[in-house]
C-alpha atoms as one frame of an Amber mdcrd trajectory, in Angstrom:
protein
-142.471  64.385-236.776-144.455  62.984-233.812-147.851  64.379-232.614-148.887
  64.849-229.029-150.878  61.527-229.108-147.888  59.522-230.367-145.571  61.021
-227.786-148.039  60.245-225.088-148.355  56.630-226.032-144.525  56.402-226.360
-144.080  57.860-222.877-146.689  55.422-221.393-144.912  52.544-222.956-141.555
  53.559-221.645-142.892  54.133-218.133-144.688  50.672-218.272-141.522  48.963
-219.323-139.439  50.600-216.568-142.072  50.172-213.878-142.553  46.485-214.527
-139.718  45.681-212.092-141.160  47.920-209.282-144.831  47.145-209.893-145.015
  44.120-207.396-143.346  46.135-204.622-145.651  49.123-205.315-148.839  46.970
-205.177-147.602  45.187-202.110-146.903  48.417-200.208-150.254  49.935-201.323
-151.973  46.853-199.969-150.194  47.096-196.663-151.042  50.747-196.382-154.737
  49.993-197.091-154.782  47.252-194.349-153.128  49.636-191.858-155.714  52.347
-192.696-158.536  49.914-192.327-157.262  48.686-188.994-156.724  52.186-187.651
-160.251  53.172-188.810-161.677  50.183-187.040-159.721  50.970-183.852-161.051
  54.562-183.923-164.582  53.294-184.354-164.205  50.884-181.448-162.710  53.670
-179.239-165.607  55.954-179.886-168.062  53.241-179.076-171.731  54.138-178.231
-170.767  57.319-176.440-170.311  59.120-179.788-173.994  58.966-180.734-175.632
  59.261-177.364-177.909  62.218-176.495-179.018  63.685-173.263-182.495  63.042
-171.861-184.056  66.081-173.552-182.963  64.896-177.053-180.021  67.290-177.425
-176.466  66.225-177.896-174.264  66.528-174.901-172.440  69.785-174.763-168.771
  70.004-174.088-167.443  73.048-172.259-165.834  75.740-174.462-162.122  75.692
-174.795-160.352  78.642-173.082-157.096  79.735-174.509-155.050  81.813-172.180
-152.334  84.001-173.343-151.066  87.491-173.639-151.921  89.916-176.447-149.029
  91.944-177.794-148.805  94.567-180.523-147.100  93.670-183.687-144.390  95.833
-185.044-144.995  97.041-188.640-142.135  96.560-191.039
């Protein structure tokens, strides 16, 4: 009756017809999300500032102290 190609085209047409009402809202929200992402990226870049790329006097990157995780080791019961 119908091949895969025809069914795909028919499905795309149906989705396009049904999505026309929601398309402006979707594009508006996508644009708003992109602006928020861009502003957050810029804010992070400004927060890092010049300290992110600085090095010590001998040419090495500054070292941060290792993280120490304190806790108690317990044995696990086998099922």
